[in-house]
VOLO-809496 format. One record per residue: residue number from 1; x, z, y of N, C-alpha, C, O in turn. Coordinates in steps of 0.2 Angstrom, whole numbers. Each point is the difference from the previous one (the first is absolute). Layout:
BEGIN
+-----+-------+-------+-------+-------+-------+-------+-------+-------+-------+-------+-------+-------+
: num :  n.xx :  n.zz :  n.yy : ca.xx : ca.zz : ca.yy :  c.xx :  c.zz :  c.yy :  o.xx :  o.zz :  o.yy :
+-----+-------+-------+-------+-------+-------+-------+-------+-------+-------+-------+-------+-------+
: NUM :     X :     Z :     Y :     X :     Z :     Y :     X :     Z :     Y :     X :     Z :     Y :
...
+-----+-------+-------+-------+-------+-------+-------+-------+-------+-------+-------+-------+-------+
This chain:
BEGIN
+-----+-------+-------+-------+-------+-------+-------+-------+-------+-------+-------+-------+-------+
: num :  n.xx :  n.zz :  n.yy : ca.xx : ca.zz : ca.yy :  c.xx :  c.zz :  c.yy :  o.xx :  o.zz :  o.yy :
+-----+-------+-------+-------+-------+-------+-------+-------+-------+-------+-------+-------+-------+
:   1 :     4 :     0 :    -6 :    -4 :     0 :     6 :     4 :     0 :     6 :     5 :     4 :     1 :
:   2 :    -6 :    -8 :     4 :     4 :    -1 :     6 :    -3 :     4 :     6 :    -5 :    -3 :     3 :
:   3 :     7 :     9 :    -2 :    -3 :     4 :     5 :     6 :     0 :     6 :     6 :     1 :    -2 :
:   4 :    -8 :    -2 :     8 :     5 :     0 :     5 :    -2 :     5 :     5 :    -6 :     1 :     2 :
:   5 :    10 :     4 :    -1 :    -1 :     5 :     5 :     3 :    -1 :     6 :     6 :    -3 :     1 :
:   6 :   -10 :     5 :     4 :     2 :    -1 :     7 :     3 :     7 :     3 :     0 :     5 :    -4 :
:   7 :     2 :    -5 :    10 :     2 :     6 :     3 :    -5 :     5 :     0 :    -6 :    -2 :     0 :
:   8 :     7 :     9 :     0 :    -5 :     5 :     0 :    -4 :     0 :     6 :    -6 :     3 :     0 :
:   9 :     8 :    -7 :     5 :    -5 :     0 :     6 :    -6 :    -4 :    -2 :    -5 :     0 :     4 :
:  10 :     5 :    -4 :    -9 :    -5 :    -4 :    -3 :    -5 :     4 :    -4 :    -5 :    -3 :    -2 :
:  11 :     7 :     9 :     1 :    -4 :     5 :    -4 :     4 :     2 :    -6 :     5 :    -2 :    -2 :
:  12 :    -7 :     8 :    -1 :     3 :     3 :    -6 :     1 :    -5 :    -5 :    -4 :    -4 :    -1 :
:  13 :     9 :     5 :    -3 :     2 :    -5 :    -6 :    -6 :     0 :    -5 :    -2 :    -5 :    -2 :
:  14 :    -1 :    11 :     1 :    -5 :     0 :    -5 :    -6 :    -4 :     2 :    -4 :    -4 :    -4 :
:  15 :     2 :     4 :    11 :    -5 :    -4 :     2 :     1 :    -7 :     0 :    -4 :    -4 :    -1 :
:  16 :    11 :     2 :     3 :     1 :    -7 :    -1 :     0 :    -3 :    -7 :    -3 :    -5 :    -1 :
:  17 :     5 :     9 :    -4 :    -1 :    -2 :    -7 :    -7 :     0 :    -2 :    -2 :    -5 :    -3 :
:  18 :    -2 :    10 :     5 :    -7 :    -1 :    -2 :    -4 :    -6 :     3 :    -3 :    -3 :    -3 :
:  19 :     5 :     2 :    10 :    -3 :    -6 :     3 :     2 :    -6 :    -3 :    -5 :    -5 :    -1 :
:  20 :    11 :     4 :    -1 :     2 :    -6 :    -3 :    -3 :    -1 :    -7 :    -2 :    -6 :    -2 :
:  21 :     1 :    11 :    -2 :    -3 :     0 :    -7 :    -7 :    -2 :     1 :    -3 :    -4 :    -3 :
:  22 :    -1 :     8 :     8 :    -7 :    -2 :     1 :    -1 :    -7 :     2 :    -4 :    -3 :    -2 :
:  23 :     9 :     0 :     6 :    -1 :    -7 :     2 :     1 :    -4 :    -5 :    -4 :    -5 :    -1 :
:  24 :     9 :     6 :    -4 :     1 :    -4 :    -6 :    -6 :     0 :    -4 :    -2 :    -5 :    -4 :
:  25 :    -1 :    11 :     3 :    -6 :     0 :    -4 :    -6 :    -4 :     3 :    -3 :    -4 :    -4 :
:  26 :     2 :     5 :    10 :    -5 :    -3 :     4 :     1 :    -8 :     0 :    -5 :    -4 :    -1 :
:  27 :    11 :     2 :     1 :     1 :    -7 :     0 :     1 :    -3 :    -7 :     2 :    -6 :    -1 :
:  28 :    -3 :    10 :    -4 :     0 :    -2 :    -7 :     7 :    -2 :    -2 :     1 :    -4 :    -5 :
:  29 :     5 :     6 :     8 :     6 :    -1 :    -2 :     2 :     5 :    -6 :     4 :    -1 :    -4 :
:  30 :    -8 :     7 :     4 :     0 :     5 :    -5 :    -7 :     0 :    -3 :    -4 :     1 :     4 :
:  31 :     4 :    -2 :   -10 :    -7 :     0 :    -4 :     0 :     6 :    -4 :     4 :     4 :    -2 :
:  32 :   -11 :    -3 :     0 :    -1 :     6 :    -5 :     4 :    -1 :    -6 :     1 :    -5 :    -3 :
:  33 :     2 :    11 :     1 :     5 :     0 :    -6 :     7 :    -1 :     2 :     4 :     1 :    -4 :
:  34 :    -2 :    -4 :    10 :     7 :     0 :     2 :     3 :     7 :     0 :    -4 :     5 :     3 :
:  35 :    10 :    -4 :    -5 :     3 :     6 :     0 :     5 :     0 :     6 :     3 :    -4 :     2 :
:  36 :    -3 :    10 :     2 :     4 :     1 :     5 :     6 :     4 :    -2 :     0 :     3 :    -5 :
:  37 :     6 :    -4 :     9 :     6 :     3 :    -2 :    -1 :     8 :     0 :    -4 :     2 :     4 :
:  38 :     8 :     1 :    -8 :     0 :     7 :     1 :     2 :     3 :     7 :     4 :    -4 :     3 :
:  39 :    -6 :     9 :    -1 :     2 :     3 :     6 :     8 :     0 :     1 :     2 :    -1 :     5 :
:  40 :     1 :     4 :   -10 :     7 :     0 :     0 :     3 :    -6 :     1 :     5 :    -1 :     4 :
:  41 :    -7 :    -4 :    -8 :     4 :    -7 :     1 :    -2 :    -3 :     6 :     5 :    -3 :     3 :
:  42 :   -11 :     3 :     0 :    -1 :    -3 :     6 :     3 :     4 :     6 :     3 :    -3 :     5 :
:  43 :    -2 :    10 :    -5 :     3 :     4 :     5 :     8 :    -2 :    -1 :     3 :    -1 :     6 :
:  44 :     0 :     0 :   -11 :     7 :    -2 :    -1 :     1 :    -7 :     3 :     5 :    -1 :     4 :
:  45 :   -10 :    -3 :    -5 :     1 :    -7 :     2 :     0 :     0 :     8 :     3 :    -4 :     3 :
:  46 :    -8 :     8 :     0 :    -1 :     0 :     7 :     5 :     5 :     3 :     0 :     1 :     7 :
:  47 :     4 :     3 :   -10 :     4 :     5 :     2 :    -3 :     5 :     4 :     2 :     2 :     6 :
:  48 :    -8 :     1 :    -8 :    -4 :     5 :     3 :    -1 :     6 :    -5 :     2 :    -1 :    -6 :
:  49 :    -5 :     6 :     8 :    -1 :     6 :    -4 :    -6 :    -2 :    -5 :    -5 :    -3 :     2 :
:  50 :     5 :     5 :    -8 :    -5 :    -2 :    -5 :    -7 :     3 :     2 :    -5 :    -3 :    -1 :
:  51 :     5 :     9 :     5 :    -6 :     3 :     2 :    -4 :    -5 :     5 :    -6 :     0 :     0 :
:  52 :     9 :    -4 :     4 :    -3 :    -5 :     4 :    -4 :    -5 :    -4 :    -6 :    -1 :     1 :
:  53 :     9 :    -1 :    -7 :    -4 :    -5 :    -4 :    -6 :     4 :    -4 :    -5 :    -3 :    -1 :
:  54 :     7 :     9 :    -1 :    -5 :     4 :    -4 :    -6 :     1 :     5 :    -6 :     0 :    -3 :
:  55 :     7 :     1 :     9 :    -6 :     1 :     5 :    -4 :    -6 :     1 :    -6 :     0 :     0 :
:  56 :    10 :    -6 :     0 :    -4 :    -6 :     1 :    -4 :    -1 :    -6 :    -6 :    -2 :     0 :
:  57 :     9 :     3 :    -6 :    -4 :    -1 :    -7 :    -6 :     5 :     0 :    -5 :    -2 :    -2 :
:  58 :     6 :     8 :     4 :    -5 :     5 :     0 :    -6 :    -2 :     4 :    -6 :     0 :    -2 :
:  59 :     7 :    -2 :     8 :    -5 :    -3 :     4 :    -4 :    -6 :    -2 :    -6 :     0 :     0 :
:  60 :    10 :    -4 :    -3 :    -3 :    -6 :    -3 :    -4 :     2 :    -6 :    -6 :    -3 :    -1 :
:  61 :     8 :     7 :    -3 :    -4 :     3 :    -6 :    -6 :     3 :     2 :    -5 :    -1 :    -3 :
:  62 :     5 :     5 :     9 :    -6 :     4 :     2 :    -5 :    -5 :     4 :    -6 :     2 :     0 :
:  63 :     9 :    -8 :     2 :    -5 :    -5 :     3 :    -3 :    -4 :    -6 :    -4 :    -5 :     2 :
:  64 :     6 :     6 :    -8 :    -2 :    -4 :    -6 :     3 :    -7 :    -1 :    -3 :    -4 :    -4 :
:  65 :     8 :     3 :     8 :     4 :    -7 :    -1 :     4 :     0 :    -6 :     1 :    -6 :    -3 :
:  66 :     2 :    11 :     1 :     5 :     0 :    -6 :    -2 :     6 :    -4 :    -3 :     5 :     2 :
:  67 :     5 :    -5 :    -8 :    -1 :     6 :    -5 :     7 :     2 :    -3 :     5 :    -4 :     0 :
:  68 :    -4 :    10 :    -2 :     6 :     3 :    -3 :    -2 :     1 :    -7 :    -5 :     4 :    -1 :
:  69 :    10 :    -6 :    -3 :    -1 :     2 :    -7 :     7 :     3 :    -2 :     5 :    -2 :     1 :
:  70 :    -6 :     8 :    -5 :     6 :     4 :    -2 :    -1 :    -1 :    -8 :    -5 :     2 :    -3 :
:  71 :    11 :    -4 :     0 :     0 :     0 :    -7 :     7 :     1 :    -2 :     4 :     3 :     3 :
:  72 :    -2 :    -5 :    -9 :     7 :     1 :    -3 :     3 :    -7 :    -2 :    -4 :    -4 :    -2 :
:  73 :    10 :     3 :     4 :     3 :    -6 :    -2 :     2 :     0 :    -8 :    -1 :     5 :    -3 :
:  74 :     5 :   -10 :     1 :     1 :     0 :    -7 :     5 :     5 :    -2 :     1 :     2 :    -6 :
:  75 :     3 :     1 :    11 :     4 :     6 :    -2 :    -3 :     7 :     1 :     3 :     5 :    -1 :
:  76 :    -9 :    -5 :     3 :    -4 :     6 :     0 :     1 :     3 :     7 :    -3 :     5 :     1 :
:  77 :     6 :    -9 :     4 :     1 :     3 :     7 :    -7 :    -1 :     3 :    -3 :    -6 :     0 :
:  78 :     1 :    10 :     5 :    -6 :    -1 :     4 :     1 :    -5 :     5 :     6 :     0 :     3 :
:  79 :   -10 :    -4 :    -3 :     0 :    -6 :     5 :    -6 :    -1 :     4 :    -6 :     0 :    -3 :
:  80 :     6 :    -1 :     9 :    -6 :    -1 :     5 :     0 :    -7 :     2 :     5 :    -3 :     2 :
:  81 :   -10 :     0 :    -3 :    -1 :    -7 :     2 :    -6 :    -1 :     6 :    -5 :     3 :    -1 :
:  82 :     7 :    -7 :     6 :    -5 :    -1 :     5 :    -3 :    -7 :     0 :     4 :    -5 :    -1 :
:  83 :   -10 :     4 :     0 :    -3 :    -6 :    -1 :    -6 :    -2 :     5 :    -3 :     5 :     2 :
:  84 :     3 :   -11 :     0 :    -5 :    -2 :     5 :    -7 :     0 :    -4 :     0 :    -2 :    -5 :
:  85 :    -5 :     5 :     9 :    -7 :     0 :    -3 :    -3 :    -7 :     1 :    -6 :     0 :    -2 :
+-----+-------+-------+-------+-------+-------+-------+-------+-------+-------+-------+-------+-------+
């Protein structure tokens, strides 16, 4: 996913992330069933704190645009997946 962050004067990073994902869902660039990158991987790619991505995902989840699923991977480690609704 190609998220571009602007200076914080354009708004908090979590808000920029949320708005860009909302826009992609609305424009059908992201469709139901598409998986979003984990908060850790997106934060690493953007060189920001993971909490910024988590807050964006939390707000998207509470607005009903994405859902979170927690399960176990093939090694038995807990894994959380974020999917477009």
